[in-house]
N, C-alpha and C positions, 0 to 999 in steps of 0.2 A: 699662604701657598700650598706648607707644608701639611697647615692643620686642614685641610680642606683635600688635599690626596689622600691623609690620612682617615678622614671622614670619610672620603668614596670606596677605599678597600678598605677597610670595616662595615658598611653594607652589604659589598659585593658576595666579600667572602662567609659571610652571616644569612647572605641573600639563598647562596650557594648553596651551603652547610646546609641549611637548612635540611633545603630541598632535597638534596642528597642521601638527608638520616632518613623520611618520610617514605623515601624509593630505593634501598636497596634494589638487589636482584643481583643472584647467585650466581644466573650465567655470565657478569661481567667479563670475565678473564676470556671469553670471547673474538676477536678480535677478526675485521671485513676492511678492505681495500674497497675504494669506489677511484672511478677516472667520471669527468666529468667538466664542461664546457660552459664558461658565464657571461656570456653578450649583453652587453651595455652602452653609454655612452659615456667620452671623459669628454672636456672642454678641451683647446688646444687654440696655439695659439694662426692669426691670420693674416699679416704681413704684406701689407695694398705701399707700393712706397712708402711715405717717413707717417704712414696709418697705422694703424697696431688696433684689429680687435680679437674676438674667440669663435669662434667657429665646437659645433662637435662634430667630435669625430665619432666614429665607430670605434670599443672595446672590446677584444675577444682576449679573455682569461679560460686557457685552457685544468683541470688541478687536478690533482693528486691526494688523496682521505684517505686515514688508515685508522679505526678508531675500535672502541671494542663495542660492547651491548653496554656498557653507562656512560658511554662518550666517551668517552674520554680517548685522545687523539693530536694529530697532527696531520698537517696542509700546507704543501706544496701550490703554487701558483705562478709563472710565469705572466705581464701583458701588456698584450700591444699593441698600439694605434696602428689604427690608417691608414688616419691621414697625416696636416702639421707636416711643416721642415723634414720633420725624419722621422718617416714610417719603420717603428718598428716596437724592437723589446721597450719600456718605460718602466718597469720596474719588476721587481722578483720580491712577491711574500711570501713567508712563514710563520705558519696559525699553531698555535699550537691551547691547546687546555681540554672546557669540558662544554660539551652540546649533546643536550639530553633533549627526544620531544614524542618519545612512547608512552610516555611515563603514561598516566589516571587522569591524576588532579596537576599535576606542574609542567613544565617546559621552561628550561631553565639555560641561561648559555654563561661563561665566565673562558677567553681569549685573552691570548695576545700575544701579536700579529707582532711581526719587525718587515720595515716596506725596504728592505735596499733598492735603492731606483739607478738605476744607469743613467742620466748627465742627456735624458734623449733630450732637446732643444723643443721636440710640440707641443712639451706640455708646459702648466705656468706652475713656477715654484715653491715650492713646503717645503718646509726647517722639520714639521710632524711627520715623521721617520719612525713611532714606536705609536703600541694603540692597546690598553685594556679599554672589553669592550664589554659587557655584562645584559643580561634579558633574565626575567621573571615570565611568567605568564598562570595565572590560575585557568585552570580546564573545566573545572566541575560545576561551574553555572554557564548557563543560557547564551550570556555577554561576559564577555570571559578577558576580565579588567587586566592590564601586563606596564609594564615599568622597562627602560632601558636605560643603560648609562653609560658615560663613556671620557675615558681620559686619552688625549697627543700626546707625545711629549718629546723634542728632538733639543738641537742648536741654531736657530739660526745663522747662517754664518753666508744670510748677507749684508750683513750687518758690522760695518770696519770689525769691533771686535765682535764674535763671535758669543751672544750672546741663550741661554735657557730658555723653551719657547715651549708652548703647549695651550689645548686648549681642551676644554669641557663639555659637552655636550649632557642635554636628560631626554630623557622622550617618555609621559605616560598615553597610555590610549587601551580602547578599546575594541574588543574585534566580536566577532562572530560565526562560525567554521561551519558550510553547507557540504556534506561529501556522503556520497552514494557509490552505490558497484553497480555497473550492466556493462556485461560482454566481455565477462572476465580482466575491467577495468574496475581503478578504484578514482574518482573524482573526489576534491576540493577544491570550494573557493568562500575566500574568507578578507572580506568586508570588514576595515577598519578606520578607527576614528582617529586622531593622533592630536597629543598634544605637546610645540616641542622648543624648548627652551638650549641656555647655548653660549659661551663668551663668542665663538666666529671670528677669531680675531687672523687666522691667518686660510690662505686656500689648505683643501687637507683634501685624502683619498680616505680621511672615516670612516668606517658603519655607523658610526651616534650623526656622520650629517653628511649625510649621501643630496641633500638640494646645496651643499657648496659643492660639496667635490662630479656635479654628473650634471652639470647647466651652465651656463654659457653667462648666466646672472650672478654669477657667483661675485663678482667684483662690487655689486651693491651691496656684497655682505658681510664683507669681512672688515673687520675699521684699521686690522696693522696689515693694511693691505699694499704688499710687496706686488701682487700682481694687476691689482685696480692702476696699480700708480707704473705698471709696466705698460697698458695699454695705452697711457697717452709719448710710452715714451718714440722712439726711432726707432726704426725696423733694424740700424749699427746697432739700439744698448740692445732691442732683443733676443740679434746673432748671437747669444754669450752665451753659456754655457750655462747652463740650469741645475738644480742639487748638486752642482758639484762645488758651491763656495763660489763663484763670481760674485764682485763687487758691481752693487746696480745699488740702484737709491730706491728707499721704503719711505712711504707716509703716513702720517696714521690721520685718523679724522679729531679735528678738536674740541667735535660737541661730542663724543662718545667715550668714558671710558676704554682703554684698550683692556679690559684686568672682567669689567664688567658682564654680569651673568646673567641675562635679556631673555623676556617672552619674544619666539619672532615667529612662530608659525602655526597653522592649522593644518596641516594633512589629513587629506583621502587616501585613502590605498586599497587595494582589491592582492592577491594575491591567490594563485592557482596551479591546483597538481593534477596530473593528470603519472599513476603511476600504476605498469605494464608488467609487469613481476619485477624483477629486478632491475629497470629501463623508468626512471620519472623524470616531465616537462615539470616545469614550473616557470610561468609567466609574471612578473608584480610588474603594476604597475602603480605613481605616487602624481598625485595633485599636492601640492603645496598652494598655504594661502597664505599670504603677509598679513600679520595680525598688530605689527608694530612697527615706527620708520626704520628698526633694527634688521627689518627683511625685506626692503633694498620696497621695489615698484612690479608689480605685476604675479602674476602666479607665476609658480614652476615647479616642471615636471619631469617625470625621470622613473627610467623604467627600464626593465631587467628579464631577459632569460635565458634559462638555465637545461640543461641538459645533464643526467647523469646513469650510470651503469651500479648496481653495487656487486660481488661479488661474491 
């Protein structure tokens, strides 16, 4: 585990450092605030008598970001769930790092996020409250290759003895950006194809595995399946506190090594953006097709709609 994390850190810091050294900008001292809101699905418990399942609910996440021209900055976002047993804030997210999308050759991201869970009983439990996420995209060719990697980690307090928990994910893919200007607005549509792999031990809200944290089918994917086990527990057990260290039963599939890194699915995505001066709208949609027994059964879909204003 330690060697894998060291390798992960080395590769990401090297790639971001290389991009930064080849795309320096003397105007990096200028700082710009922005505000926005993200709309997306999140799975919540659906309890009927003694039967428990999961349904997708609506998540609303306003955010405030403050970054300079080189992309270095910080963002804060409280996330609200609209359904489930207790609608309201389920997590506060603080992200710090570098995000650069305006250079000619490379787009690159290296962020650290901490998730402050509120103990909201609507959403499934996750022990992963830290994330390091990175991505690197080459923009000079018509077809743009990119790579993304992420690691989530924390303490699994649902076990009798608190243990370390982690998940690692990686994505490689290609995309193409169609862009044009019309009527004082800029438009962009970028379809993509990705190949996704990971350890997928836990339910999580990690950026690298959105096919888990934004779908009710996550119970078919996660291996160390606290949430999958919860789907068969009684309503009383499911009403205990989540994300606060309550004691519940966990199961691990005997046929799948919990820490194995496996190919999961092929992703078909489309990102679009409309820029109207300082205001932008960004709809996103993704479909994930399982390519192995580790990815569950059936197609998983995910969408997001973002609005942002840059000051």
